[in-house]
C-alpha positions as CSV (number, residue, x, y, z in Angstrom):
1,M,127.3,37.8,319.5
2,R,123.9,37.6,317.9
3,L,125.2,39.2,314.7
4,R,128.2,37.0,314.4
5,L,126.4,33.8,315.1
6,G,123.6,35.0,312.8
7,R,126.0,35.0,309.8
8,R,126.4,31.2,310.0
9,F,123.3,29.8,311.8
10,S,119.6,30.0,311.8
11,P,117.8,32.5,314.1
12,E,116.4,29.7,316.1
13,A,119.8,28.1,316.7
14,V,121.3,31.5,317.6
15,Q,118.5,32.2,320.1
16,G,119.0,28.8,321.7
17,A,122.8,29.2,322.0
18,L,122.5,32.7,323.5
19,E,120.0,31.4,326.1
20,R,122.3,28.6,327.1
21,L,125.3,31.0,327.3
22,R,123.3,33.4,329.5
23,Q,122.2,30.7,331.8
24,R,125.7,29.6,332.4
25,G,126.9,33.2,333.0
26,Y,129.1,33.5,329.9
27,L,127.3,36.5,328.5
28,D,127.9,39.2,331.0
29,D,128.9,42.6,329.5
30,V,129.7,44.2,332.8
31,S,132.2,41.4,333.7
32,F,133.7,41.5,330.2
33,A,134.1,45.3,330.3
34,R,135.8,45.2,333.7
35,F,138.1,42.5,332.5
36,W,138.9,44.5,329.3
37,R,139.7,47.7,331.4
38,Q,141.9,45.8,333.9
39,S,143.8,44.1,331.0
40,R,144.4,47.4,329.3
41,E,145.5,49.1,332.5
42,A,147.9,46.3,333.3
43,H,149.4,45.5,329.9
44,R,148.5,48.1,327.2
45,P,147.5,51.4,328.9
46,R,145.1,53.6,326.9
47,S,143.0,56.6,327.5
48,A,139.5,56.2,329.0
49,A,138.0,57.5,325.7
50,L,139.8,54.8,323.7
51,I,138.9,52.0,326.1
52,R,135.3,53.2,326.0
53,R,135.4,53.1,322.2
54,E,136.9,49.7,322.1
55,L,134.2,48.4,324.4
56,R,131.5,50.0,322.2
57,D,133.1,48.4,319.1
58,R,132.7,45.1,320.8
59,G,129.0,45.6,321.4
60,V,129.1,46.7,325.1
61,A,126.2,49.1,325.9
62,Q,127.2,52.8,326.2
63,E,126.1,53.0,329.8
64,V,128.1,49.9,330.8
65,A,131.2,51.3,329.0
66,E,130.8,54.6,330.7
67,S,130.5,53.1,334.1
68,V,133.5,50.9,333.7
69,V,135.8,53.6,332.6
70,A,134.6,56.1,335.2
71,G,137.4,57.1,337.5
72,L,140.1,55.9,335.1
73,D,143.3,57.9,335.7
74,D,144.3,59.1,332.2
75,E,147.4,60.8,333.7
76,G,148.7,57.7,335.3
77,S,147.8,55.6,332.2
78,A,149.7,58.0,329.9
79,Y,152.7,57.8,332.2
80,R,152.7,54.0,332.3
81,A,152.3,53.8,328.6
82,G,155.1,56.2,328.1
83,R,157.4,54.4,330.5
84,Q,156.9,51.2,328.6
85,R,158.0,52.9,325.4
86,V,161.1,54.7,326.7
87,P,163.5,51.7,326.5
88,V,162.9,51.6,322.7
89,L,163.8,55.3,322.5
90,Q,166.9,55.0,324.7
91,D,169.4,56.1,322.0
92,A,167.1,58.8,320.4
93,D,168.1,62.4,320.4
94,E,165.7,64.8,322.1
95,A,163.7,65.8,319.0
96,R,163.2,62.2,318.0
97,F,162.4,61.0,321.5
98,R,159.7,63.7,321.9
99,R,158.2,63.1,318.4
100,R,158.1,59.3,318.7
101,L,156.8,59.2,322.2
102,A,154.1,61.9,321.5
103,G,152.9,59.9,318.5
104,Y,152.8,56.8,320.5
105,L,150.7,58.3,323.3
106,R,148.4,60.1,320.8
107,R,147.7,56.8,319.1
108,R,146.6,55.4,322.5
109,G,144.0,58.1,322.7
110,F,145.6,60.6,325.1
111,G,144.8,64.3,324.5
112,L,147.4,66.7,323.3
113,G,148.0,68.5,326.5
114,L,148.3,65.4,328.6
115,T,150.6,63.9,325.9
116,L,152.9,66.9,326.0
117,R,153.1,67.0,329.8
118,T,153.9,63.3,329.9
119,V,156.6,63.5,327.2
120,E,158.2,66.4,329.1
121,R,158.2,64.5,332.3
122,L,159.6,61.4,330.7
123,W,162.3,63.3,328.8
124,R,163.5,64.9,332.1
125,E,163.6,61.5,333.8
126,H,165.4,60.1,330.7
127,E,168.0,62.9,330.8
128,R,168.8,62.2,334.5
129,S,169.4,58.5,333.9
C-alpha cells in the first residue's frame, strides 16, 4: 500500500493515510489473507503454493501467508477445480479430456502427481455419466 500510494503522494501524506487506515482497521493482512483463501477455495480453487505466492505478490508477509494456507487440502481443491472444468470438456475424447484438464490443473499450481490422480478420477466419473 505504501509503495502504491508513494507513486502519487508525498511521504507525509502516505504516512498519514496509512495511520488513519490502520486506526479504522482497514489494513489487516491476516484478515485480508483469510478472505483471499476463502474466496479462492469457494470460487477459484488453487494449490496452497499458488495461494501463498498470490498473497506474497500482494505484499502479505511470508509468515502470515504460511499460516493462512496451513492445512489447505490440495487434493480437495484439485478435485473441486477439476469438477468445475469438466462441463467444458463434456464432448472431448479421452486424450483431449486428459490433456486439457491436466493443463488446467497445472496452471492452478497443483503438482504433477496430484494432477494425474485427479484427472484419472474425473475421467472415470465422466465415463460413468
